[in-house]
All heavy atoms as an XYZ file, in Angstrom:
994
protein
N     224.630    -15.209    127.591
C     224.142    -14.232    126.652
C     225.352    -13.536    126.049
O     226.275    -13.189    126.764
C     223.266    -13.197    127.354
C     222.006    -13.767    127.986
S     220.982    -12.519    128.804
C     221.893    -12.295    130.322
N     225.318    -13.337    124.773
C     226.424    -12.676    124.114
C     226.030    -11.325    123.563
O     224.946    -11.157    123.016
N     226.913    -10.366    123.746
C     226.781     -9.045    123.140
C     228.154     -8.725    122.570
O     229.139     -8.716    123.308
C     226.357     -7.971    124.153
C     226.373     -6.598    123.517
C     224.996     -8.282    124.732
N     228.191     -8.478    121.262
C     229.459     -8.295    120.553
C     230.301     -9.541    120.823
O     229.825    -10.649    120.614
C     230.130     -7.000    120.972
N     231.500     -9.367    121.334
C     232.350    -10.534    121.619
C     232.384    -10.863    123.105
O     233.154    -11.713    123.534
C     233.767    -10.270    121.108
C     233.842    -10.153    119.600
C     235.254     -9.923    119.145
C     235.274     -9.787    117.627
N     236.619     -9.560    117.114
N     231.558    -10.199    123.892
C     231.551    -10.393    125.342
C     230.469    -11.386    125.741
O     229.429    -11.496    125.091
C     231.312     -9.065    126.050
C     232.304     -7.978    125.690
C     233.750     -8.342    125.981
O     234.008     -9.006    127.012
O     234.620     -7.980    125.179
N     230.728    -12.096    126.848
C     229.776    -13.066    127.359
C     229.247    -12.577    128.711
O     230.016    -12.200    129.593
C     230.430    -14.455    127.545
C     231.017    -14.956    126.218
C     229.434    -15.458    128.119
C     229.988    -15.207    125.141
N     227.918    -12.589    128.843
C     227.241    -12.188    130.072
C     226.380    -13.351    130.535
O     225.951    -14.179    129.724
C     226.372    -10.950    129.829
C     227.171     -9.756    129.398
C     227.396     -9.495    128.060
C     227.713     -8.902    130.341
C     228.156     -8.412    127.656
C     228.467     -7.812    129.948
C     228.696     -7.563    128.604
N     226.113    -13.390    131.826
C     225.288    -14.468    132.369
C     224.238    -13.875    133.295
O     224.460    -12.852    133.942
C     226.155    -15.458    133.147
N     223.103    -14.542    133.330
C     222.041    -14.225    134.289
C     221.802    -15.489    135.090
O     221.881    -16.598    134.548
C     220.772    -13.805    133.556
N     221.491    -15.361    136.374
C     221.192    -16.560    137.161
C     220.030    -17.335    136.530
O     219.025    -16.746    136.126
C     220.802    -16.001    138.534
C     221.427    -14.637    138.575
C     221.413    -14.138    137.166
N     220.183    -18.626    136.429
C     219.162    -19.453    135.779
C     217.813    -19.335    136.493
O     216.764    -19.486    135.867
C     219.635    -20.922    135.669
C     219.657    -21.605    137.022
C     218.803    -21.681    134.664
N     217.826    -19.000    137.766
C     216.577    -18.838    138.516
C     215.780    -17.630    138.048
O     214.595    -17.521    138.331
C     216.855    -18.702    140.023
O     217.748    -17.602    140.234
C     217.470    -19.977    140.589
N     216.429    -16.718    137.316
C     215.759    -15.514    136.809
C     215.227    -15.693    135.389
O     214.432    -14.903    134.919
C     216.729    -14.328    136.821
C     217.134    -13.893    138.209
C     215.962    -13.235    138.885
C     216.339    -12.583    140.184
N     215.185    -11.880    140.764
N     215.691    -16.721    134.678
C     215.324    -16.920    133.273
C     214.028    -17.721    133.173
O     213.936    -18.835    133.690
C     216.457    -17.635    132.510
C     216.054    -17.874    131.050
C     217.749    -16.825    132.583
N     213.032    -17.120    132.520
C     211.754    -17.797    132.310
C     211.746    -18.584    131.006
O     211.249    -19.702    130.949
C     210.602    -16.788    132.322
C     210.449    -15.990    133.612
C     209.367    -14.931    133.465
C     210.134    -16.922    134.773
N     212.275    -17.976    129.939
C     212.387    -18.659    128.656
C     213.283    -17.870    127.727
O     213.602    -16.707    127.978
C     211.022    -18.917    128.028
C     210.185    -17.704    127.725
C     208.790    -18.104    127.231
O     208.688    -18.760    126.182
O     207.817    -17.745    127.909
N     213.671    -18.527    126.635
C     214.502    -17.905    125.617
C     213.738    -18.003    124.298
O     213.332    -19.091    123.890
C     215.875    -18.602    125.512
C     216.604    -18.502    126.854
C     216.705    -17.983    124.388
C     217.835    -19.379    126.961
N     213.540    -16.854    123.650
C     212.752    -16.787    122.425
C     213.614    -16.422    121.236
O     214.559    -15.646    121.366
C     211.655    -15.721    122.559
C     210.710    -15.810    123.749
C     209.834    -14.572    123.802
C     209.867    -17.072    123.659
N     213.249    -16.949    120.064
C     213.816    -16.427    118.829
C     213.362    -14.985    118.718
O     212.346    -14.590    119.304
C     213.316    -17.219    117.627
C     213.913    -18.619    117.555
O     214.987    -18.850    118.136
O     213.285    -19.493    116.914
N     214.072    -14.197    117.932
C     213.674    -12.814    117.740
C     212.280    -12.773    117.134
O     211.932    -13.604    116.296
C     214.682    -12.105    116.824
C     214.557    -10.617    116.850
S     214.762     -9.973    118.517
C     214.379     -8.278    118.241
N     211.469    -11.869    117.619
C     210.095    -11.724    117.145
C     209.762    -10.246    117.080
O     210.530     -9.415    117.567
C     209.138    -12.482    118.058
C     209.143    -12.015    119.508
C     208.282    -12.910    120.391
O     208.350    -14.121    120.312
N     207.461    -12.300    121.215
N     208.622     -9.891    116.484
C     208.281     -8.465    116.349
C     208.208     -7.746    117.699
O     207.709     -8.298    118.683
C     206.910     -8.498    115.679
C     206.852     -9.812    114.977
C     207.645    -10.762    115.836
N     208.724     -6.525    117.691
C     208.699     -5.656    118.864
C     208.031     -4.361    118.435
O     208.467     -3.716    117.478
C     210.119     -5.377    119.395
C     210.780     -6.683    119.845
C     210.087     -4.362    120.536
C     212.243     -6.535    120.199
N     206.977     -3.986    119.144
C     206.268     -2.735    118.850
C     206.981     -1.592    119.556
O     207.136     -1.612    120.780
C     204.820     -2.828    119.312
N     207.426     -0.617    118.785
C     208.133      0.530    119.351
C     207.246      1.352    120.267
O     206.021      1.347    120.152
N     207.866      2.061    121.184
C     207.159      2.904    122.145
C     207.601      4.358    121.934
O     208.793      4.652    122.014
C     207.479      2.487    123.580
C     207.096      1.064    123.937
S     205.338      0.744    123.877
C     204.753      1.831    125.137
N     206.665      5.254    121.684
C     207.026      6.665    121.505
C     207.677      7.237    122.770
O     207.294      6.891    123.883
C     205.695      7.358    121.236
C     204.694      6.293    121.006
C     205.238      5.024    121.575
N     208.670      8.073    122.577
C     209.367      8.777    123.653
C     210.057      7.848    124.654
O     210.359      8.255    125.775
C     208.404      9.721    124.390
C     207.676     10.745    123.517
C     206.664     11.516    124.348
C     208.656     11.673    122.824
N     210.303      6.608    124.259
C     210.972      5.647    125.142
C     212.474      5.945    125.185
O     213.038      6.467    124.228
C     210.739      4.234    124.636
N     213.130      5.604    126.283
C     214.586      5.752    126.327
C     215.226      4.823    125.287
O     214.618      3.827    124.891
C     214.952      5.352    127.756
C     213.773      4.632    128.293
C     212.579      5.064    127.518
N     216.447      5.130    124.850
C     217.080      4.361    123.770
C     217.220      2.861    124.049
O     217.199      2.064    123.130
C     218.457      4.999    123.610
C     218.349      6.333    124.246
C     217.278      6.249    125.279
N     217.382      2.469    125.312
C     217.569      1.052    125.617
C     216.253      0.259    125.598
O     216.272     -0.954    125.495
C     218.281      0.868    126.957
C     217.468      1.344    128.127
N     217.417      2.665    128.496
C     216.673      0.672    128.992
C     216.627      2.787    129.553
N     216.160      1.594    129.861
N     215.109      0.951    125.663
C     213.807      0.268    125.619
C     213.376      0.144    124.161
O     213.021      1.130    123.520
C     212.759      1.028    126.425
C     211.346      0.440    126.406
C     211.316     -0.971    126.964
C     210.388      1.347    127.171
N     213.423     -1.072    123.653
C     213.077     -1.303    122.250
C     211.579     -1.238    122.027
O     211.128     -0.908    120.947
C     213.621     -2.657    121.797
C     215.149     -2.794    121.846
C     215.560     -4.211    121.485
C     215.800     -1.781    120.928
N     210.795     -1.610    123.038
C     209.342     -1.600    122.917
C     208.733     -2.776    123.635
O     209.278     -3.275    124.611
N     207.585     -3.226    123.101
C     206.827     -4.309    123.733
C     206.697     -5.475    122.764
O     206.621     -5.279    121.546
C     205.425     -3.826    124.114
C     205.402     -2.606    125.032
S     206.036     -2.952    126.673
C     204.654     -3.822    127.380
N     206.672     -6.675    123.322
C     206.424     -7.865    122.524
C     205.417     -8.740    123.246
O     205.159     -8.552    124.441
C     207.726     -8.633    122.219
O     207.487     -9.572    121.170
C     208.253     -9.370    123.444
N     204.840     -9.674    122.522
C     203.850    -10.579    123.082
C     204.534    -11.881    123.498
O     205.214    -12.514    122.684
C     202.764    -10.880    122.047
C     201.715    -11.804    122.604
O     200.823    -11.321    123.323
O     201.798    -13.024    122.345
N     204.368    -12.248    124.760
C     204.882    -13.527    125.261
C     203.700    -14.274    125.852
O     203.205    -13.923    126.926
C     205.991    -13.329    126.314
C     206.470    -14.679    126.849
C     207.158    -12.539    125.734
N     203.201    -15.235    125.098
C     202.075    -16.074    125.530
C     200.860    -15.236    125.956
O     200.265    -15.455    127.008
C     202.501    -17.020    126.621
C     203.658    -17.906    126.206
C     203.965    -18.978    127.218
N     205.232    -19.614    126.959
C     205.541    -20.378    125.920
N     204.665    -20.596    124.985
N     206.729    -20.930    125.800
N     200.559    -14.199    125.160
C     199.397    -13.363    125.412
C     199.616    -12.243    126.405
O     198.700    -11.493    126.715
N     200.836    -12.092    126.895
C     201.156    -11.041    127.855
C     202.088    -10.023    127.202
O     203.047    -10.393    126.519
C     201.833    -11.648    129.086
C     202.153    -10.648    130.164
C     202.768    -11.331    131.378
C     203.119    -10.293    132.426
N     203.785    -10.898    133.580
N     201.808     -8.741    127.395
C     202.683     -7.679    126.882
C     203.920     -7.578    127.762
O     203.808     -7.410    128.980
C     201.950     -6.341    126.881
O     200.833     -6.405    126.042
N     205.089     -7.685    127.148
C     206.349     -7.688    127.892
C     207.281     -6.635    127.291
O     207.514     -6.625    126.085
C     207.008     -9.088    127.818
C     208.385     -9.081    128.450
C     206.122    -10.135    128.476
N     207.826     -5.730    128.134
C     208.796     -4.763    127.621
C     210.098     -5.481    127.255
O     210.485     -6.463    127.897
C     209.008     -3.802    128.792
C     208.648     -4.585    130.003
C     207.602     -5.575    129.568
N     210.753     -4.989    126.203
C     212.022     -5.559    125.757
C     213.076     -4.465    125.750
O     212.875     -3.403    125.151
C     211.897     -6.171    124.342
C     213.244     -6.728    123.877
C     210.829     -7.255    124.312
N     214.183     -4.722    126.423
C     215.307     -3.796    126.438
C     216.469     -4.416    125.669
O     216.568     -5.634    125.539
C     215.749     -3.419    127.872
C     214.652     -2.689    128.611
C     216.214     -4.633    128.642
N     217.335     -3.563    125.155
C     218.517     -3.998    124.431
C     219.670     -4.094    125.427
O     220.087     -3.081    125.999
C     218.829     -2.986    123.330
C     219.963     -3.421    122.431
O     220.851     -4.167    122.881
O     219.970     -3.001    121.268
N     220.182     -5.307    125.646
C     221.252     -5.489    126.616
C     222.476     -4.653    126.242
O     223.100     -4.047    127.113
C     221.640     -6.967    126.733
C     222.742     -7.295    127.735
C     222.357     -6.847    129.152
C     223.066     -8.781    127.703
N     222.803     -4.593    124.974
C     223.967     -3.807    124.553
C     223.825     -2.352    124.983
O     224.734     -1.775    125.581
C     224.154     -3.904    123.042
N     222.689     -1.747    124.691
C     222.486     -0.340    125.052
C     222.452     -0.145    126.565
O     222.936      0.871    127.074
C     221.211      0.182    124.414
C     221.344      0.339    122.911
C     220.070      0.854    122.294
N     220.205      0.972    120.846
C     219.177      1.095    120.035
N     217.938      1.132    120.497
N     219.373      1.178    118.741
N     221.875     -1.100    127.299
C     221.853     -1.002    128.767
C     223.269     -0.988    129.338
O     223.513     -0.392    130.385
C     221.088     -2.175    129.371
S     219.305     -2.090    129.145
N     224.177     -1.658    128.648
C     225.548     -1.763    129.131
C     226.494     -0.766    128.464
O     227.705     -0.849    128.630
C     226.059     -3.192    128.918
C     225.282     -4.269    129.673
C     225.771     -5.657    129.268
C     225.388     -4.070    131.178
N     225.930      0.178    127.697
C     226.755      1.196    127.060
C     227.549      0.683    125.876
O     228.565      1.267    125.501
N     227.092     -0.398    125.269
C     227.767     -0.980    124.116
C     226.960     -0.654    122.860
O     225.762     -0.377    122.947
C     227.898     -2.498    124.306
C     228.664     -2.872    125.568
S     228.611     -4.634    125.925
C     229.803     -5.232    124.752
N     227.571     -0.722    121.701
C     226.831     -0.404    120.472
C     225.803     -1.479    120.130
O     226.044     -2.670    120.323
C     227.917     -0.321    119.394
C     229.083     -1.061    119.940
C     228.990     -0.981    121.437
N     224.662     -1.026    119.626
C     223.598     -1.916    119.184
C     224.019     -2.582    117.880
O     224.582     -1.936    117.005
C     222.305     -1.117    118.978
C     221.196     -1.888    118.358
N     220.405     -2.738    119.091
C     220.758     -1.957    117.080
C     219.507     -3.285    118.280
N     219.706     -2.826    117.061
N     223.744     -3.877    117.732
C     224.046     -4.593    116.496
C     222.741     -4.959    115.803
O     221.698     -5.105    116.442
C     224.839     -5.854    116.808
N     222.795     -5.100    114.500
C     221.622     -5.517    113.738
C     221.236     -6.945    114.118
O     222.083     -7.746    114.524
C     221.928     -5.437    112.242
N     219.955     -7.252    113.998
C     219.482     -8.602    114.282
C     220.082     -9.595    113.294
O     220.282     -9.273    112.116
C     217.951     -8.670    114.184
C     217.261     -7.903    115.293
O     217.906     -7.587    116.307
O     216.055     -7.630    115.146
N     220.371    -10.800    113.776
C     220.845    -11.907    112.949
C     220.018    -13.135    113.292
O     219.134    -13.074    114.155
C     222.334    -12.225    113.215
O     222.462    -12.797    114.529
C     223.212    -10.982    113.104
N     220.329    -14.251    112.676
C     219.607    -15.492    113.003
C     219.899    -15.964    114.419
O     219.167    -16.776    114.976
C     219.926    -16.590    111.990
C     221.367    -17.031    112.002
C     221.685    -18.076    110.936
O     221.060    -18.044    109.862
O     222.564    -18.904    111.196
N     220.971    -15.446    115.044
C     221.321    -15.815    116.417
C     220.692    -14.918    117.471
O     220.759    -15.212    118.663
C     222.840    -15.785    116.605
C     223.553    -16.848    115.794
O     222.969    -17.934    115.583
O     224.701    -16.603    115.368
N     220.099    -13.788    117.068
C     219.520    -12.840    118.022
C     218.399    -13.514    118.806
O     217.568    -14.221    118.236
C     218.979    -11.602    117.286
O     220.039    -11.009    116.536
C     218.428    -10.576    118.278
N     218.385    -13.297    120.114
C     217.382    -13.903    120.985
C     216.821    -12.866    121.948
O     217.430    -11.843    122.216
C     217.989    -15.043    121.818
C     218.546    -16.199    121.014
C     217.440    -17.017    120.359
N     217.967    -18.146    119.623
C     218.237    -18.147    118.321
N     218.040    -17.057    117.600
N     218.708    -19.221    117.738
N     215.649    -13.190    122.489
C     215.058    -12.432    123.591
C     215.038    -13.368    124.787
O     214.410    -14.423    124.748
C     213.637    -11.945    123.257
C     213.663    -10.985    122.066
C     213.013    -11.264    124.489
C     212.291    -10.574    121.570
N     215.751    -12.984    125.828
C     215.768    -13.755    127.070
C     214.717    -13.137    127.985
O     214.803    -11.957    128.318
C     217.165    -13.737    127.731
C     217.160    -14.532    129.025
C     218.220    -14.274    126.761
N     213.721    -13.927    128.347
C     212.633    -13.436    129.192
C     213.020    -13.703    130.644
O     213.279    -14.852    131.032
C     211.292    -14.108    128.827
C     210.170    -13.549    129.685
C     210.996    -13.924    127.341
N     213.063    -12.620    131.426
C     213.531    -12.692    132.812
C     212.436    -12.313    133.798
O     211.560    -11.504    133.487
C     214.699    -11.719    133.016
C     215.944    -11.920    132.169
C     216.909    -10.756    132.386
C     216.610    -13.242    132.494
N     212.534    -12.860    134.991
C     211.729    -12.451    136.129
C     212.590    -11.477    136.927
O     213.653    -11.843    137.423
C     211.351    -13.667    136.989
C     210.512    -13.293    138.174
O     209.817    -12.293    138.171
N     210.587    -14.103    139.207
N     212.151    -10.225    137.014
C     212.939     -9.169    137.647
C     212.166     -8.593    138.825
O     210.956     -8.373    138.734
C     213.233     -8.051    136.608
C     213.976     -6.905    137.245
C     213.998     -8.614    135.428
N     212.863     -8.354    139.926
C     212.249     -7.687    141.079
C     212.469     -6.186    140.955
O     213.599     -5.730    140.781
C     212.854     -8.177    142.384
C     212.473     -9.589    142.813
C     213.181     -9.946    144.115
C     210.985     -9.732    142.964
N     211.389     -5.433    141.034
C     211.451     -3.989    140.974
C     210.635     -3.425    142.124
O     209.425     -3.636    142.184
C     210.888     -3.499    139.625
O     210.883     -2.105    139.584
N     211.317     -2.754    143.054
C     210.654     -2.213    144.244
C     209.870     -3.298    144.989
O     208.756     -3.078    145.444
C     209.737     -1.047    143.871
C     210.500      0.107    143.260
O     211.609      0.410    143.697
N     209.941      0.734    142.249
N     210.456     -4.488    145.060
C     209.848     -5.585    145.795
C     208.784     -6.365    145.051
O     208.269     -7.352    145.550
N     208.421     -5.928    143.850
C     207.395     -6.614    143.065
C     208.037     -7.305    141.865
O     208.918     -6.750    141.215
C     206.339     -5.616    142.583
N     207.579     -8.508    141.571
C     208.100     -9.254    140.427
C     207.479     -8.743    139.137
O     206.298     -8.405    139.089
C     207.806    -10.742    140.595
N     208.293     -8.657    138.093
C     207.792     -8.280    136.776
C     208.542     -9.101    135.731
O     209.607     -9.653    135.991
C     207.953     -6.782    136.526
O     209.313     -6.429    136.538
N     207.976     -9.157    134.551
C     208.580     -9.904    133.455
C     209.152     -8.917    132.463
O     208.535     -7.911    132.137
C     207.515    -10.793    132.771
O     206.951    -11.659    133.750
C     208.129    -11.617    131.662
N     210.364     -9.216    131.972
C     211.046     -8.327    131.048
C     211.790     -9.166    130.024
O     212.360    -10.202    130.355
C     212.036     -7.449    131.801
C     212.937     -6.630    130.916
S     213.882     -5.457    131.870
C     212.585     -4.315    132.263
N     211.782     -8.714    128.780
C     212.579     -9.342    127.743
C     213.873     -8.579    127.550
O     213.892     -7.351    127.597
N     214.955     -9.318    127.321
C     216.257     -8.712    127.099
C     216.777     -9.209    125.759
O     216.977    -10.407    125.563
C     217.247     -9.075    128.232
C     218.618     -8.493    127.960
C     216.720     -8.607    129.575
N     216.967     -8.270    124.817
C     217.476     -8.626    123.494
C     218.980     -8.819    123.580
O     219.711     -7.954    124.063
C     217.150     -7.522    122.489
C     217.609     -7.846    121.084
C     218.032     -6.561    120.368
N     218.642     -6.859    119.100
C     219.956     -7.082    118.933
N     220.776     -7.052    119.953
N     220.434     -7.342    117.746
N     219.444     -9.982    123.123
C     220.872    -10.289    123.099
C     221.283    -10.677    121.684
O     220.452    -11.126    120.893
C     221.226    -11.445    124.052
O     220.614    -12.640    123.588
C     220.773    -11.147    125.469
N     222.555    -10.524    121.383
C     223.049    -10.909    120.064
C     222.991    -12.423    119.873
O     222.835    -12.906    118.760
C     224.486    -10.438    119.862
C     224.597     -8.921    119.802
O     223.559     -8.242    119.655
O     225.730     -8.408    119.913
N     223.130    -13.162    120.982
C     223.070    -14.622    120.924
C     222.952    -15.170    122.335
O     223.227    -14.472    123.311
C     224.311    -15.198    120.249
C     225.602    -14.899    120.997
C     226.812    -15.389    120.262
C     228.081    -14.910    120.982
N     229.275    -15.291    120.278
N     222.513    -16.413    122.441
C     222.549    -17.140    123.701
C     223.551    -18.260    123.507
O     223.435    -19.051    122.563
C     221.158    -17.690    124.098
C     221.267    -18.625    125.284
C     220.205    -16.542    124.408
N     224.545    -18.310    124.368
C     225.633    -19.258    124.203
C     225.233    -20.638    124.711
O     225.208    -21.602    123.966
C     226.912    -18.756    124.906
C     228.050    -19.729    124.731
C     227.291    -17.378    124.381
N     224.912    -20.740    125.995
C     224.527    -22.020    126.581
C     224.033    -21.795    128.002
O     224.310    -20.772    128.612
C     225.705    -23.001    126.588
C     226.879    -22.546    127.451
C     228.062    -23.486    127.416
O     227.867    -24.695    127.194
O     229.190    -23.020    127.605
N     223.306    -22.760    128.493
C     222.944    -22.780    129.907
C     223.971    -23.680    130.569
O     224.100    -24.856    130.215
C     221.515    -23.328    130.118
C     221.197    -23.398    131.591
C     220.508    -22.470    129.377
N     224.730    -23.120    131.495
C     225.861    -23.852    132.043
C     226.199    -23.355    133.439
O     225.621    -22.390    133.928
C     227.089    -23.703    131.113
O     228.138    -24.553    131.571
C     227.585    -22.269    131.085
N     227.148    -24.009    134.063
C     227.687    -23.539    135.337
C     229.069    -22.953    135.077
O     229.732    -23.299    134.093
C     227.807    -24.690    136.366
O     228.617    -25.733    135.803
C     226.445    -25.247    136.714
N     229.482    -22.066    135.956
C     230.804    -21.457    135.831
C     231.856    -22.411    136.378
O     231.542    -23.365    137.104
C     230.840    -20.133    136.580
C     229.864    -19.065    136.071
C     229.911    -17.845    136.968
C     230.163    -18.705    134.627
N     233.115    -22.145    136.044
C     234.212    -23.010    136.494
C     234.318    -23.052    138.013
O     234.637    -24.084    138.588
C     235.546    -22.532    135.901
C     235.607    -22.722    134.388
O     234.789    -23.493    133.847
O     236.473    -22.101    133.751
N     234.059    -21.915    138.665
C     234.133    -21.829    140.123
C     232.872    -21.160    140.633
O     232.353    -20.234    139.998
C     235.353    -21.009    140.566
C     236.643    -21.544    140.016
N     237.263    -22.653    140.524
C     237.417    -21.121    138.983
C     238.364    -22.905    139.829
N     238.477    -21.977    138.886
N     232.396    -21.590    141.785
C     231.171    -21.016    142.335
C     231.360    -19.566    142.755
O     230.482    -18.732    142.576
C     230.716    -21.855    143.540
C     229.339    -21.523    144.002
C     228.844    -22.494    145.050
O     228.955    -23.710    144.846
O     228.356    -22.005    146.082
N     232.538    -19.248    143.302
C     232.795    -17.887    143.783
C     233.071    -16.952    142.614
O     233.765    -17.305    141.658
C     233.985    -17.887    144.732
N     232.498    -15.756    142.702
C     232.716    -14.726    141.687
C     233.757    -13.742    142.178
O     233.835    -13.451    143.370
C     231.417    -13.959    141.409
C     230.252    -14.741    140.829
C     229.034    -13.836    140.713
C     230.614    -15.343    139.490
N     234.528    -13.199    141.244
C     235.423    -12.099    141.567
C     234.579    -10.828    141.607
O     233.596    -10.711    140.865
C     236.510    -11.966    140.506
C     237.426    -13.166    140.423
C     238.429    -13.054    139.281
O     238.810    -11.918    138.918
O     238.814    -14.100    138.745
N     234.900     -9.883    142.464
C     234.115     -8.641    142.504
C     234.269     -7.862    141.201
O     235.298     -7.966    140.533
C     234.702     -7.875    143.684
C     236.056     -8.442    143.881
C     236.018     -9.865    143.406
N     233.259     -7.076    140.859
C     233.393     -6.249    139.656
C     234.474     -5.204    139.857
O     234.728     -4.768    140.977
C     232.023     -5.591    139.502
C     231.338     -5.774    140.800
C     231.986     -6.911    141.522
N     235.127     -4.803    138.773
C     236.153     -3.764    138.904
C     235.509     -2.425    139.223
O     234.353     -2.183    138.872
C     236.809     -3.749    137.518
C     235.755     -4.273    136.599
C     234.940     -5.245    137.410
N     236.245     -1.564    139.881
C     235.766     -0.208    140.182
C     234.390     -0.234    140.828
O     233.443      0.362    140.334
C     235.730      0.642    138.900
C     237.004      0.666    138.061
C     236.737      1.307    136.708
C     238.114      1.379    138.789
N     234.278     -0.928    141.946
C     232.983     -1.172    142.576
C     232.140      0.074    142.821
O     230.926     -0.010    142.862
C     233.171     -1.933    143.885
C     233.523     -3.372    143.641
C     233.444     -4.184    144.904
O     232.378     -4.186    145.547
O     234.440     -4.821    145.255
N     232.742      1.223    142.961
C     231.942      2.415    143.229
C     231.360      3.032    141.955
O     230.516      3.905    142.016
C     232.795      3.467    143.954
O     233.854      3.872    143.106
N     231.783      2.543    140.812
C     231.316      3.101    139.541
C     229.860      2.740    139.290
O     229.424      1.622    139.507
C     232.185      2.567    138.401
O     231.609      2.895    137.162
N     229.089      3.707    138.800
C     227.688      3.437    138.476
C     227.577      2.454    137.324
O     226.566      1.785    137.162
C     226.960      4.733    138.126
O     227.548      5.328    136.984
N     228.622      2.329    136.524
C     228.613      1.417    135.392
C     228.493     -0.036    135.841
O     227.896     -0.847    135.161
C     229.916      1.579    134.573
O     230.078      2.944    134.258
C     229.896      0.746    133.322
N     229.049     -0.379    136.993
C     229.056     -1.771    137.416
C     227.979     -2.085    138.450
O     227.963     -3.176    138.995
C     230.452     -2.186    137.958
C     231.489     -2.076    136.874
C     230.837     -1.388    139.172
N     227.060     -1.193    138.697
C     226.041     -1.451    139.703
C     225.132     -2.612    139.333
O     224.505     -3.193    140.182
C     225.236     -0.186    139.973
C     226.112      0.875    140.579
C     225.380      1.751    141.547
O     224.230      1.535    141.844
N     226.059      2.735    142.048
N     225.042     -2.953    138.068
C     224.234     -4.085    137.645
C     225.047     -5.343    137.433
O     224.564     -6.311    136.852
N     226.284     -5.359    137.915
C     227.156     -6.520    137.759
C     227.343     -7.193    139.115
O     227.783     -6.573    140.074
C     228.521     -6.113    137.158
C     228.299     -5.546    135.758
C     229.480     -7.295    137.123
C     229.549     -5.005    135.112
N     226.988     -8.480    139.173
C     227.143     -9.245    140.410
C     228.592     -9.656    140.619
O     229.060     -9.765    141.753
C     226.245    -10.479    140.387
N     229.308     -9.887    139.532
C     230.706    -10.284    139.641
C     231.212    -10.847    138.329
O     230.488    -10.905    137.335
N     232.461    -11.282    138.364
C     233.116    -11.838    137.192
C     233.425    -13.304    137.461
O     234.010    -13.652    138.480
C     234.439    -11.088    136.871
C     234.215     -9.575    136.809
C     235.075    -11.629    135.599
C     233.275     -9.115    135.731
N     232.992    -14.153    136.543
C     233.280    -15.577    136.635
C     234.068    -16.018    135.418
O     234.452    -15.201    134.580
N     234.297    -17.312    135.343
C     235.003    -17.878    134.191
C     234.320    -19.168    133.772
O     233.811    -19.914    134.597
C     236.463    -18.165    134.529
C     237.248    -16.905    134.781
C     238.677    -17.244    135.157
N     239.334    -16.064    135.690
C     240.430    -15.552    135.179
N     241.001    -16.101    134.145
N     240.969    -14.481    135.715
N     234.335    -19.387    132.474
C     233.830    -20.634    131.897
C     234.835    -21.067    130.852
O     235.094    -20.336    129.891
C     232.443    -20.414    131.278
C     231.897    -21.619    130.588
C     231.473    -22.674    131.618
N     230.938    -23.821    130.918
C     231.098    -25.056    131.297
N     231.758    -25.325    132.410
N     230.585    -26.047    130.617
N     235.451    -22.226    131.065
C     236.514    -22.725    130.186
C     237.609    -21.680    130.028
O     238.143    -21.476    128.940
C     235.956    -23.130    128.818
C     234.916    -24.196    128.874
N     235.131    -25.427    129.456
C     233.640    -24.207    128.430
C     234.038    -26.164    129.366
N     233.109    -25.430    128.754
N     237.924    -20.980    131.125
C     238.994    -19.997    131.127
C     238.623    -18.647    130.539
O     239.418    -17.724    130.585
N     237.413    -18.504    130.005
C     236.973    -17.240    129.398
C     236.183    -16.438    130.427
O     235.386    -16.996    131.184
C     236.097    -17.541    128.179
C     235.689    -16.325    127.410
C     234.868    -16.697    126.166
O     234.342    -17.784    126.048
N     234.745    -15.750    125.260
N     236.379    -15.112    130.460
C     235.662    -14.263    131.392
C     234.175    -14.238    131.063
O     233.787    -14.159    129.908
C     236.190    -12.823    131.367
C     237.537    -12.667    132.014
C     238.657    -12.385    131.252
C     237.677    -12.806    133.382
C     239.891    -12.238    131.844
C     238.905    -12.659    133.989
C     240.021    -12.379    133.218
N     233.357    -14.286    132.112
C     231.903    -14.181    131.999
C     231.456    -13.139    133.014
O     231.724    -13.281    134.206
C     231.202    -15.523    132.297
C     229.697    -15.372    132.246
C     231.682    -16.614    131.342
N     230.802    -12.090    132.550
C     230.283    -11.065    133.443
C     228.895    -11.495    133.895
O     227.991    -11.648    133.078
C     230.210     -9.703    132.742
O     231.519     -9.366    132.261
C     229.713     -8.619    133.683
N     228.742    -11.716    135.196
C     227.467    -12.165    135.755
C     226.663    -10.930    136.155
O     227.129    -10.103    136.938
C     227.683    -13.112    136.958
C     226.345    -13.550    137.532
C     228.529    -14.314    136.532
N     225.473    -10.817    135.588
C     224.630     -9.650    135.817
C     223.771     -9.804    137.062
O     223.298    -10.899    137.369
C     223.714     -9.433    134.606
C     224.424     -9.238    133.265
C     223.401     -9.177    132.147
C     225.281     -7.986    133.285
N     223.567     -8.703    137.760
C     222.575     -8.621    138.822
C     221.329     -8.048    138.158
O     221.168     -6.827    138.048
C     223.070     -7.716    139.948
C     222.107     -7.596    141.108
O     220.884     -7.800    140.899
O     222.560     -7.284    142.215
N     220.471     -8.930    137.649
C     219.359     -8.481    136.801
C     218.371     -7.588    137.553
O     217.773     -6.695    136.960
C     218.628     -9.654    136.110
C     219.586    -10.384    135.178
C     218.031    -10.614    137.100
N     218.199     -7.791    138.844
C     217.278     -6.945    139.600
C     217.793     -5.502    139.663
O     217.038     -4.556    139.512
C     217.065     -7.485    141.013
C     216.332     -8.819    141.011
O     215.581     -9.097    140.049
O     216.510     -9.589    141.970
N     219.080     -5.339    139.891
C     219.659     -3.986    139.958
C     219.774     -3.351    138.570
O     219.552     -2.158    138.410
C     221.021     -4.023    140.618
C     220.923     -4.300    142.112
C     222.247     -4.312    142.770
N     222.728     -2.938    142.920
C     223.938     -2.626    143.338
N     224.797     -3.579    143.629
N     224.292     -1.366    143.462
N     220.089     -4.160    137.564
C     220.276     -3.623    136.226
C     218.954     -3.256    135.544
O     218.841     -2.204    134.934
C     221.042     -4.631    135.357
C     221.437     -4.178    133.954
C     222.384     -2.980    134.018
C     222.109     -5.321    133.217
N     217.954     -4.127    135.682
C     216.703     -3.920    134.965
C     215.519     -3.569    135.863
O     214.445     -3.266    135.367
C     216.317     -5.181    134.176
C     217.384     -5.636    133.231
C     217.949     -6.891    133.358
C     217.826     -4.801    132.219
C     218.907     -7.327    132.468
C     218.801     -5.228    131.330
C     219.352     -6.499    131.458
N     215.693     -3.595    137.171
C     214.574     -3.407    138.082
C     214.114     -1.977    138.280
O     213.122     -1.733    138.937
N     214.832     -1.032    137.706
C     214.417      0.359    137.903
C     213.686      0.889    136.698
O     213.768      0.365    135.624
C     215.643      1.232    138.180
O     216.568      1.135    137.131
C-alpha cells in the first residue's frame, strides 16, 4: 500500500479484497481519519484514511486510489474495515522474513507498526493492522 512516497504492507492473511475507489458516505461527528461507510457486497463497511491514521497529509483521489478491505480483530472479535490508500503496489514477499523492530518502540506513533522490512532494497513499513485499526 502506498501513501505519498512511502510503502506500507499488511499481512496477506488480513486482506480480504482490494477495491477501486468507490463512493463513501460521510459520517457526522466522525474523527478525521474515518472517511465514512461504503458498501462491500451488500455489507456496510467503515473506511479509514491510512494517511490520516499515520499522521500524514491526506491526498486527493486519483485513478490509483484504492480501498483495501481488511479483517481486523478488535477486542477479540473480527470485523471488516476498508483502508483508503493512495495506491496498491503489489502483493509480494519481503526480501527477508525477519523484520527489523520499529524505531522508538515506546512511542505511541509506532504502536501500529509490526516492523520494518525491505523489498528490492526499499524500506517497507509492515503494519500491525489489529493494533492500528482494532480500536
